[in-house]
C-alpha positions in Angstrom: 0.0 0.0 0.0 2.7 2.5 1.0 4.9 1.7 -2.0 2.1 2.2 -4.5 1.4 -1.4 -5.3 -2.2 -1.2 -6.4 -2.0 -4.7 -7.8 -2.7 -6.1 -4.3 -5.9 -4.1 -4.1 -6.9 -5.4 -7.6 -6.1 -9.0 -6.5 -8.2 -8.6 -3.3 -11.1 -7.1 -5.3 -10.9 -10.0 -7.7 -10.8 -12.5 -4.9 -13.9 -11.0 -3.3 -15.6 -10.9 -6.6 -15.0 -14.7 -7.0 -16.3 -15.3 -3.5 -19.4 -13.1 -4.4 -20.1 -15.2 -7.5 -19.8 -18.4 -5.5 -22.2 -17.2 -2.9 -24.6 -16.0 -5.6 -24.1 -12.3 -5.0 -23.8 -11.3 -8.7 -24.5 -7.6 -8.2 -21.6 -7.3 -5.7 -19.3 -9.2 -8.0 -20.2 -6.9 -10.9 -19.5 -3.8 -8.8 -16.1 -5.2 -7.8 -15.2 -6.2 -11.4 -16.4 -2.7 -12.5 -14.0 -1.1 -10.0 -11.2 -3.3 -11.4 -12.1 -2.4 -15.0 -11.4 1.3 -14.1 -7.8 0.4 -13.5 -7.4 -2.6 -15.9 -9.7 -2.4 -18.9 -8.8 -5.9 -20.0 -11.1 -7.2 -17.2 -14.0 -6.0 -19.3 -13.9 -9.5 -20.8 -15.9 -10.5 -17.7 -18.7 -8.1 -18.7 -18.8 -9.9 -22.1 -18.9 -13.2 -20.4 -21.8 -12.0 -18.3 -23.6 -10.6 -21.4 -23.3 -14.0 -23.1 -24.5 -15.8 -20.0 -27.3 -13.3 -19.4 -26.2 -12.4 -15.9 -28.1 -9.2 -15.8 -27.3 -8.5 -12.1 -23.6 -8.8 -12.7 -23.9 -6.4 -15.7 -26.0 -4.0 -13.6 -23.3 -3.9 -10.9 -20.5 -3.3 -13.4 -22.5 -0.6 -15.2 -23.3 1.1 -11.8 -19.6 1.7 -11.5 -18.5 2.2 -15.1 -21.2 4.5 -16.4 -20.9 7.2 -13.8 -17.1 7.1 -13.8 -17.0 7.1 -17.6 -19.3 10.2 -17.7 -17.2 11.9 -15.0 -14.1 11.2 -17.0 -15.7 12.7 -20.2 -16.9 15.7 -18.2 -13.4 16.5 -17.0 
């Protein structure tokens, strides 16, 4: 944390997202993956996976993070 290693936070968020999927908390998993996508866009493959699997709660969670942050980014 103090040396700027954000990868640990990304790994922790991914771990909690996996746990959320296993415990059927798709909205929470989507939010966590959405937060990761802000830092590592290649994780958006999970959103494509959710789209093909019709996991609407997961997509809603990711969109709840990505849409406002994307709009804020465009505004600035």
